[in-house]
C-alpha positions, 0 to 999 in steps of 0.5 A, a space after each residue: 495134557 498127560 498121556 492117558 496111558 501114564 497110569 497104566 504104564 506106571 502100573 506095568 513098570 511097578 509090576 515088573 519091578 516087584 516081580 523081578 524084585 521077588 523072583 530074581 532079587 530074593 529067590 535067585 540071589 537069595 538061595 546061594 546065601 544058604 549054600 554054606 549052611 547046606 554044606 555044613 548041615 548035610 555034608 554036601 560038596 560044592 558040586 552038589 549044592 550048585 547041582 540043584 540050580 544046574 539040573 533044574 535049569 537043564 531040565 526046565 529051560 529046554 522043556 519050558 523056555 520056548 513054550 513059555 515064550 509062545 504062551 506069552 506071544 499068544 496069550 500075554 504075560 499076565 497069567 504066566 507071570 502069576 503062576 511063576 510067582 506062586 511057584 517061586 515062592 512055594 519052592 523056597 518054602 519047600 526048600 526050607 523043609 527039605 531033609 534029603 537030596 531028592 527034595 532039594 532037586 525037586 524044589 529047585 525044579 519048581 524054583 526054575 519053573 517059577 523063574 521061567 514063567 514069572 521072571 525076566 521073560 514075561 516082564 521083558 515082553 510086557 515092558 516092550 509092549 507098553 514102552 517104545 520111546 524110553 524103553 531103556 529107562 523103563 527096563 532100567 527101572 524094572 530091573 532095579 527090582 533085581 538090584 534092590 531085592 538082591 541088595 536087601 536079601 543079604 541084609 534080611 538074611 542077616 537079620 533073620 538068621 540069629 533068631 530063626 535059623 536058616 530054614 525059617 529065614 528061607 521060608 520067610 523069603 518064600 512067603 515074601 515073594 508071593 505077598 510082594 509080587 502076586 497082587 500087582 500082577 493080578 491087575 495088569 493089562 497085557 498091552 496098551 491095545 487090550 480092552 475088556 471086549 478082547 481080553 481073552 482073544 488070542 493075538 496073531 503069532 508071527 512065524 520065527 523060522 527066519 531068525 535061525 538063518 541069521 548070524 546075528 541071532 547066534 552071536 546074540 545067543 552066544 554072547 548072552 550065554 557066555 555072560 550069564 555063565 560068567 555071572 552065574 558061576 561067580 555069583 553062585 560061589 561068591 558066599 561059599 568062597 568068602 565064608 568057607 575059603 576066606 573064612 569071613 564071618 557071616 556078617 562080612 560075607 553077607 555084607 560083600 554080597 550086599 555091596 555087589 547088589 547095591 552097586 548093581 542098582 547104579 549099574 541098572 540105572 546108568 546102563 538103562 539111561 546109556 542104552 537110550 543114548 548110545 548104540 545098544 551094542 556098545 552098551 552091551 560090550 561095556 557091560 560084558 567087559 566090566 564083568 570080565 575085568 572084575 573076576 581077576 580081583 577075586 585072586 586078591 581075596 585076602 585083601 579087603 580093598 580088592 574084595 570091595 573093588 570087585 564088588 563095585 565093578 562086578 556089581 556095575 556089570 551085573 546091573 546092566 547084564 540082564 536088561 541089555 539082552 531084551 533091549 538089543 533083541 528088540 532092536 535087532 529083531 522087533 517085538 512081534 517075535 520077542 517072546 519066543 526069541 527070548 524064550 530060546 535065548 533064555 533057555 540057552 542062558 539057562 544052560 550056561 547058568 546051570 553048567 557054569 556054577 556046577 563045573 566051577 564047583 567041581 573044579 574047586 572040589 578036585 583041586 581044593 582051590 577056586 583059582 582055575 575056576 576064576 580063570 575059566 570064568 574070565 575067559 568065558 566072559 571075554 568070549 561073550 564080549 567078542 561075540 557081542 563085538 561081532 553083532 551088526 548094528 541092526 538086523 530088523 530090516 533083514 528080518 522083515 525081508 526073510 518073511 519071518 
């Protein structure tokens, strides 16, 4: 007899897929594809075009990251996710109409808020509530949305640019975000235990003070920050490097970006499967080493085979990078505090994702080369791998013993 929760679980997985497809795949990976147009049209430096992401994450993450996690633990992810979808789509529409730097920063703030409210945090909690066995495969499927959205957005952009220009193309992406994700999010249930009679009843919230006395929490946060910093610094500058430094055509540069995200699809499927069959710490270490080993290939950017090799290796690591963090967090600390735990970690990740691309852009502006920046990104990725290697196998029992 089929499980009565099969259909709701499929709906939850599809909703998470669509939300991550839109908010991360189309918005997060789509926006850097337009940086070179902003540099050309407005005369902004690389530091400036990456500073929108940096300043918005530094403001939104610390102010709203933990709050968003608390809201998810207390009231469920549905309403927060819906608000985030609308904000993320609206931000891209606003960026399409900007005419000044202050407008660029304002709409990037809205985009960051949409990411916090509708992106990985609520979706990770939603999936962790609905799936116990096969959680890795469920996360892997949902995170396929990021890979497919990210792989498609360069192709969509390449198709739209000749006829619409970069502004209208960006506006189309914003509208697509809302149309794709919002209807599915509207109809999800918060958890398997939810019934109409208790839908609005707040869930009891477990305290989390004991987390901050556990070394495993800090190792996970440091490892995650380093990996996110390396990925963000690489991804935010990839098209700038390809189009303005290597002088690739728009078609070729967008093609390389698409290969990265296409390979991330295979990475998400494989790493999700691997996380259900191997210790998650080992899987996390593999992912982080893939990211670190891909960056030196960018030094050989004049060689097209080297760029393709980078695209494959980096894409595989990128595919598993986001999904492994909630899996190992749930394994180490349990799901009762997962929303707030991820709120803290994703806030720290936001700081890394904000500062890394901006600093890499600054190094490029003052030295005229990406060489020093690429070396720094490789060192950051290796530091993340070292932190992961020091993680314990499980901290759940210790967490309970500290009465968190």
